[in-house]
One Martini backbone bead per residue (centre of mass of N, CA, C, O) as a GRO file, in nm:
protein
  255
    1MET     BB    1  -1.247  -0.259   2.787
    2GLU     BB    2  -1.350  -0.507   2.619
    3ASN     BB    3  -1.298  -0.371   2.322
    4LEU     BB    4  -0.974  -0.375   2.359
    5THR     BB    5  -0.825  -0.608   2.167
    6LEU     BB    6  -0.560  -0.456   2.093
    7LEU     BB    7  -0.471  -0.272   2.331
    8ASP     BB    8  -0.453  -0.516   2.550
    9ARG     BB    9  -0.184  -0.629   2.372
   10ALA     BB   10   0.043  -0.399   2.324
   11ARG     BB   11   0.209  -0.442   2.578
   12GLY     BB   12   0.507  -0.582   2.540
   13ARG     BB   13   0.515  -0.665   2.216
   14ALA     BB   14   0.727  -0.732   1.954
   15GLY     BB   15   0.846  -0.431   1.950
   16VAL     BB   16   0.565  -0.267   1.997
   17PRO     BB   17   0.704  -0.008   1.974
   18PRO     BB   18   0.960   0.132   1.903
   19PRO     BB   19   1.149   0.335   2.112
   20ASP     BB   20   1.143   0.588   1.878
   21VAL     BB   21   0.843   0.619   1.893
   22ASP     BB   22   0.592   0.814   1.895
   23ALA     BB   23   0.359   0.823   2.145
   24ASN     BB   24   0.125   0.979   2.019
   25ARG     BB   25   0.098   0.809   1.758
   26TYR     BB   26   0.060   0.531   1.888
   27VAL     BB   27  -0.214   0.594   2.023
   28GLU     BB   28  -0.369   0.695   1.784
   29ASP     BB   29  -0.350   0.436   1.608
   30LEU     BB   30  -0.489   0.236   1.802
   31VAL     BB   31  -0.763   0.389   1.830
   32ARG     BB   32  -0.826   0.436   1.533
   33ARG     BB   33  -0.843   0.141   1.454
   34GLU     BB   34  -1.072   0.051   1.639
   35ILE     BB   35  -1.282   0.241   1.503
   36ARG     BB   36  -1.251   0.144   1.200
   37LEU     BB   37  -1.311  -0.168   1.270
   38GLY     BB   38  -1.554  -0.162   1.506
   39LEU     BB   39  -1.445  -0.217   1.812
   40LEU     BB   40  -1.541   0.089   1.848
   41PRO     BB   41  -1.839   0.197   1.880
   42PRO     BB   42  -2.065   0.415   1.871
   43GLY     BB   43  -2.073   0.535   2.215
   44SER     BB   44  -1.832   0.441   2.327
   45SER     BB   45  -1.595   0.404   2.575
   46LEU     BB   46  -1.303   0.506   2.705
   47PRO     BB   47  -1.062   0.497   2.881
   48SER     BB   48  -0.890   0.648   3.082
   49GLU     BB   49  -0.607   0.813   3.090
   50ARG     BB   50  -0.468   0.636   3.307
   51GLU     BB   51  -0.541   0.356   3.177
   52LEU     BB   52  -0.403   0.400   2.905
   53ALA     BB   53  -0.123   0.450   3.008
   54GLU     BB   54  -0.088   0.177   3.150
   55LEU     BB   55  -0.158  -0.010   2.909
   56LEU     BB   56   0.073   0.132   2.706
   57GLY     BB   57   0.327   0.251   2.852
   58VAL     BB   58   0.264   0.560   2.914
   59GLY     BB   59   0.203   0.876   2.942
   60ARG     BB   60  -0.036   1.118   2.984
   61THR     BB   61   0.037   1.315   2.757
   62PRO     BB   62   0.009   1.132   2.502
   63VAL     BB   63  -0.288   1.075   2.551
   64GLN     BB   64  -0.393   1.366   2.541
   65ASN     BB   65  -0.290   1.431   2.258
   66ALA     BB   66  -0.439   1.198   2.110
   67LEU     BB   67  -0.728   1.290   2.188
   68LYS     BB   68  -0.715   1.564   2.051
   69GLN     BB   69  -0.674   1.460   1.763
   70LEU     BB   70  -0.925   1.277   1.744
   71GLN     BB   71  -1.127   1.506   1.793
   72SER     BB   72  -1.032   1.679   1.538
   73GLU     BB   73  -1.137   1.425   1.350
   74GLY     BB   74  -1.422   1.313   1.475
   75LEU     BB   75  -1.399   1.039   1.657
   76ILE     BB   76  -1.430   1.202   1.923
   77GLU     BB   77  -1.575   1.285   2.246
   78ARG     BB   78  -1.592   1.516   2.519
   79ARG     BB   79  -1.706   1.487   2.859
   80ARG     BB   80  -1.838   1.608   3.131
   81GLY     BB   81  -1.849   1.490   3.441
   82ARG     BB   82  -1.946   1.213   3.605
   83ASN     BB   83  -2.007   1.076   3.287
   84GLY     BB   84  -1.751   1.127   3.155
   85GLY     BB   85  -1.537   1.146   2.869
   86ALA     BB   86  -1.452   0.930   2.603
   87PHE     BB   87  -1.621   0.916   2.286
   88VAL     BB   88  -1.747   0.762   2.020
   89ARG     BB   89  -1.855   0.874   1.694
   90GLY     BB   90  -1.680   0.760   1.436
   91ALA     BB   91  -1.589   0.721   1.134
   92SER     BB   92  -1.472   0.786   0.845
   93ASP     BB   93  -1.543   0.835   0.507
   94ASP     BB   94  -1.410   0.532   0.448
   95GLU     BB   95  -1.589   0.305   0.585
   96LEU     BB   96  -1.689   0.137   0.349
   97ARG     BB   97  -1.415   0.033   0.254
   98PHE     BB   98  -1.340  -0.101   0.521
   99ARG     BB   99  -1.572  -0.303   0.529
  100GLU     BB  100  -1.490  -0.461   0.280
  101VAL     BB  101  -1.208  -0.541   0.384
  102ILE     BB  102  -1.306  -0.678   0.635
  103ALA     BB  103  -1.469  -0.899   0.491
  104LEU     BB  104  -1.230  -1.020   0.339
  105ALA     BB  105  -1.054  -1.095   0.581
  106ILE     BB  106  -1.265  -1.284   0.715
  107ASP     BB  107  -1.300  -1.482   0.465
  108LYS     BB  108  -0.954  -1.510   0.443
  109ARG     BB  109  -0.799  -1.578   0.716
  110ASP     BB  110  -0.669  -1.859   0.658
  111GLU     BB  111  -0.506  -1.777   0.413
  112ILE     BB  112  -0.349  -1.551   0.549
  113ARG     BB  113  -0.204  -1.727   0.751
  114HIS     BB  114  -0.063  -1.908   0.542
  115ALA     BB  115   0.092  -1.676   0.397
  116MET     BB  116   0.251  -1.581   0.654
  117GLU     BB  117   0.397  -1.850   0.700
  118TYR     BB  118   0.540  -1.855   0.424
  119ARG     BB  119   0.695  -1.597   0.459
  120LEU     BB  120   0.848  -1.665   0.722
  121LEU     BB  121   1.002  -1.911   0.581
  122VAL     BB  122   1.109  -1.772   0.307
  123GLU     BB  123   1.218  -1.472   0.310
  124PRO     BB  124   1.484  -1.502   0.474
  125LEU     BB  125   1.614  -1.665   0.242
  126VAL     BB  126   1.593  -1.448   0.024
  127ALA     BB  127   1.778  -1.244   0.177
  128ARG     BB  128   2.022  -1.427   0.173
  129LEU     BB  129   2.048  -1.447  -0.139
  130ALA     BB  130   2.073  -1.143  -0.185
  131GLY     BB  131   2.343  -1.114  -0.026
  132GLU     BB  132   2.494  -1.303  -0.239
  133ARG     BB  133   2.366  -1.191  -0.551
  134ARG     BB  134   2.399  -0.902  -0.571
  135THR     BB  135   2.399  -0.614  -0.759
  136ALA     BB  136   2.437  -0.297  -0.828
  137GLY     BB  137   2.173  -0.254  -0.967
  138GLU     BB  138   1.994  -0.399  -0.746
  139LEU     BB  139   2.075  -0.210  -0.517
  140GLU     BB  140   1.948   0.037  -0.639
  141GLN     BB  141   1.655  -0.064  -0.646
  142LEU     BB  142   1.641  -0.110  -0.335
  143THR     BB  143   1.688   0.177  -0.255
  144VAL     BB  144   1.458   0.318  -0.400
  145ALA     BB  145   1.235   0.150  -0.256
  146HIS     BB  146   1.305   0.263   0.025
  147SER     BB  147   1.275   0.564  -0.033
  148ALA     BB  148   0.969   0.547  -0.108
  149LEU     BB  149   0.879   0.461   0.169
  150GLN     BB  150   0.978   0.716   0.327
  151GLU     BB  151   0.803   0.916   0.109
  152ALA     BB  152   0.528   0.838   0.160
  153ALA     BB  153   0.213   1.014   0.157
  154ASP     BB  154   0.047   0.740   0.173
  155ASP     BB  155  -0.080   0.426   0.216
  156ALA     BB  156  -0.064   0.334  -0.070
  157ALA     BB  157   0.229   0.401  -0.123
  158PHE     BB  158   0.343   0.233   0.102
  159MET     BB  159   0.248  -0.041  -0.006
  160ARG     BB  160   0.390  -0.041  -0.273
  161SER     BB  161   0.679  -0.008  -0.161
  162ASP     BB  162   0.676  -0.261   0.004
  163ALA     BB  163   0.633  -0.459  -0.230
  164VAL     BB  164   0.881  -0.380  -0.406
  165PHE     BB  165   1.098  -0.462  -0.198
  166HIS     BB  166   1.017  -0.767  -0.174
  167LEU     BB  167   1.034  -0.821  -0.489
  168THR     BB  168   1.332  -0.734  -0.533
  169LEU     BB  169   1.454  -0.949  -0.368
  170ALA     BB  170   1.341  -1.190  -0.529
  171ASN     BB  171   1.473  -1.111  -0.800
  172ILE     BB  172   1.772  -1.149  -0.704
  173THR     BB  173   1.762  -1.462  -0.704
  174ALA     BB  174   1.653  -1.575  -0.995
  175ASN     BB  175   1.386  -1.719  -0.880
  176PRO     BB  176   1.064  -1.783  -1.003
  177PHE     BB  177   0.938  -1.930  -0.761
  178LEU     BB  178   0.988  -1.714  -0.555
  179VAL     BB  179   0.845  -1.480  -0.695
  180GLU     BB  180   0.564  -1.605  -0.722
  181GLY     BB  181   0.512  -1.683  -0.421
  182ILE     BB  182   0.530  -1.385  -0.306
  183GLU     BB  183   0.313  -1.262  -0.477
  184GLU     BB  184   0.076  -1.446  -0.379
  185ALA     BB  185   0.108  -1.390  -0.073
  186ARG     BB  186   0.063  -1.079  -0.080
  187GLN     BB  187  -0.218  -1.087  -0.213
  188CYS     BB  188  -0.349  -1.240   0.026
  189CYS     BB  189  -0.258  -1.021   0.257
  190HIS     BB  190  -0.374  -0.747   0.183
  191PRO     BB  191  -0.632  -0.699   0.362
  192ALA     BB  192  -0.473  -0.698   0.627
  193LEU     BB  193  -0.256  -0.480   0.564
  194ALA     BB  194  -0.472  -0.250   0.508
  195LEU     BB  195  -0.560  -0.256   0.834
  196LEU     BB  196  -0.324  -0.132   0.913
  197PRO     BB  197  -0.170   0.114   1.006
  198GLU     BB  198  -0.115   0.439   0.838
  199SER     BB  199   0.083   0.513   1.073
  200GLY     BB  200   0.351   0.541   1.257
  201ALA     BB  201   0.449   0.263   1.417
  202PHE     BB  202   0.421   0.073   1.168
  203HIS     BB  203   0.591   0.245   0.971
  204ASP     BB  204   0.845   0.272   1.135
  205ALA     BB  205   0.908  -0.019   1.167
  206THR     BB  206   0.932  -0.092   0.866
  207ILE     BB  207   1.165   0.110   0.796
  208GLU     BB  208   1.362  -0.006   0.998
  209GLU     BB  209   1.366  -0.304   0.894
  210HIS     BB  210   1.446  -0.241   0.597
  211SER     BB  211   1.715  -0.107   0.666
  212ALA     BB  212   1.848  -0.365   0.781
  213ILE     BB  213   1.833  -0.527   0.527
  214LEU     BB  214   1.972  -0.341   0.326
  215THR     BB  215   2.248  -0.321   0.483
  216ALA     BB  216   2.311  -0.630   0.462
  217VAL     BB  217   2.303  -0.660   0.152
  218GLU     BB  218   2.511  -0.444   0.081
  219ALA     BB  219   2.743  -0.599   0.275
  220GLY     BB  220   2.722  -0.911   0.235
  221ARG     BB  221   2.519  -1.032   0.479
  222PRO     BB  222   2.327  -1.296   0.481
  223GLU     BB  223   2.260  -1.367   0.789
  224THR     BB  224   2.159  -1.088   0.859
  225ALA     BB  225   1.932  -1.065   0.644
  226GLU     BB  226   1.779  -1.302   0.749
  227SER     BB  227   1.730  -1.197   1.038
  228ALA     BB  228   1.592  -0.928   0.967
  229MET     BB  229   1.351  -1.056   0.821
  230ARG     BB  230   1.241  -1.223   1.048
  231ILE     BB  231   1.179  -0.989   1.240
  232HIS     BB  232   0.983  -0.853   1.046
  233LEU     BB  233   0.776  -1.095   1.017
  234GLN     BB  234   0.708  -1.143   1.305
  235ARG     BB  235   0.576  -0.867   1.346
  236SER     BB  236   0.369  -0.889   1.110
  237THR     BB  237   0.233  -1.155   1.206
  238TRP     BB  238   0.141  -1.043   1.474
  239SER     BB  239  -0.040  -0.815   1.363
  240VAL     BB  240  -0.226  -0.993   1.191
  241GLU     BB  241  -0.325  -1.190   1.415
  242LYS     BB  242  -0.459  -0.980   1.593
  243LEU     BB  243  -0.651  -0.874   1.379
  244LEU     BB  244  -0.798  -1.145   1.312
  245SER     BB  245  -0.893  -1.192   1.607
  246SER     BB  246  -1.063  -0.930   1.631
  247LEU     BB  247  -1.248  -0.995   1.393
  248LYS     BB  248  -1.372  -1.241   1.515
  249GLN     BB  249  -1.491  -1.115   1.761
  250ARG     BB  250  -1.663  -0.914   1.604
  251THR     BB  251  -1.839  -1.131   1.472
  252ILE     BB  252  -1.951  -1.263   1.727
  253ALA     BB  253  -2.071  -0.997   1.857
  254THR     BB  254  -2.266  -0.947   1.577
  255SER     BB  255  -2.432  -1.239   1.547
   0.00000   0.00000   0.00000
């Protein structure tokens, strides 16, 4: 249980996951991320199904389904008997890439925190301006960016579409200082954003929140757009902060 630095904070925080997110995928995402980040090293044991269900606020069935999926991916193995349970086998084939991104996120964690703080302060106002200034052509661009996010086939495509959506909002303001600032902040945050879950709860929440922003901008409701962006970035900032805290603990544990 001590290794579950992200899982043990997941329950009842910051609206993650949204109520309509599939519970099976939610459990899969959290455990998979722990393994890929090295927070659950090979050979370590997972909590029992009952403990995981209570910890994450889900039923036993989603936990059982998630563990079956993780076993089919070769990330865990399940043993019978008195000392049985679910045990971590190791990360997937792109573990080396993940280790490099982890090292970069650890090295730049203070800059990443500052960049997320900047985004939380500035981007809600950008969304407000977008709700005031958008043209029909710009609305079409924003809609296309959101559709690309919904249809993204993999994590790389999802991250590209996410960036395009935010930068399109910045461009709508016609303020080059805001555009440049948001571009630089997103580039700084990239290592941490790349380590967030590749599917499931995190992606579903992002799509839902972008949809609320888009709807408000389309309707010309600046205050609603500002509020929707603030909610989106509060959740993203929470996710990034928990990730960086976990990476710090991982560094201390392995030093």
